[in-house]
N, C-alpha and C positions, 0 to 999 in steps of 0.2 A: 504494500500500500504506500502511496506517495500522495501527500497533500500540500497545499500552499501553506507556508509558514505564517503564523499569526503572532504578533507581539502581545505583551501583557495588557495593552489597552484595547486589543481586539482588531488592530489594524494589520492589513496584509504586509508581508515583508518580501523582499526579493529572495528567491530560493524556495526550497521545499523541505519538508520533513519526511522521513521514511521510517519504516519498521515500527518499533514500539512507541517512538515519539509521535508518529503520525496517528497511531491508534489512540494514544492518550489525548491528543488534540481533538480527534473525532468524538471521543467519549464526552469531553467537556462541551463541545459544540452541541451534541445531541441533548445533553442535560439542560443546557441554557436555551434551547430552541423553544419557541412559543407555538402552542397548538394552533392549527389552522392558519399559519403564517407563511408557509411555503407553497407557492402556486403549483408546484409539481406534485405535491402530496399533502392535501389538506388534513389528513389523519395523523401526520407526523407532529411531534412536539409534545410539550408538557403544558397542562392547563394552569400555568402559574398564577394567572389572575384569579382563578377560583381558589387556589390553595393559600395565597397570601392574604386572603380576606379573613374575616372573623369566623371562628369555629370551623376550620377546614376539615375535610375527611382525610386524615393523615394516612390511613391504610390505603385508600385509593391513590393518594399522591405517591406513596412509596411504591406501589405496584406500577404506576405510570413511569416513574423515574427508573425503576428496575427494567421495565420493558425497553426503554430508550437505550439503556446501557447495553443490554444483551442483544439489541438489534444492530450494534456496531460490528461491521466486518472486522474480524481479528480478535474479538473478545471471546475467550474460551469459557470463563466462569466468573461469577461475581462472588467475592469472598467477604467483603464488608460493605454495607450501605447504612450510614448513619445520617439522618436528616434532623437538623435542629431548627425549629421554628420559634422565633421570638419577635413579637410585635411587627408582623408583616415582613420579616426578614428570614431568609432561609440560608443556612450554611449546610453544605453536604460534604461528607467524607466518603470516598469510594475507594475500595481496593478490589482489583480484579486481576485475573491472569490472562495473558494474551497468547496468541498462537506461537510466539517465540519463547514460550514458557517462562516469561518474566512476570513478576508480580508488580503491578503499578498502583500507586496510591495518589489520589488527587483530593485536593481541598478546594471546594468551589463555593463562591458566594453568589447565590442565585438572585440576589436582590439588587445587584448593581447593573 
């Protein structure tokens, strides 16, 4: 897998990422994608606006985030998924194993 490199601000960089780094970037992108926001696949993404509201269905949110992670080409298994909701802010800790047999851990702020 080869993807366009993205910096910490979400801007494209010259060059590409490959192997485990590409998969990690794709996982992060899938988690942060908004449901019904991509014109080629309206079923893709997470319903963040529903979950960052008052009294969200956390089980459904967890299932949706898990589905997004496992849909990424190159992810073999999900080892850890911790989601912390605090006053309309979500922080996510993900650990997964990829097809290169590497364990990757990501910390994602879904509120920014």
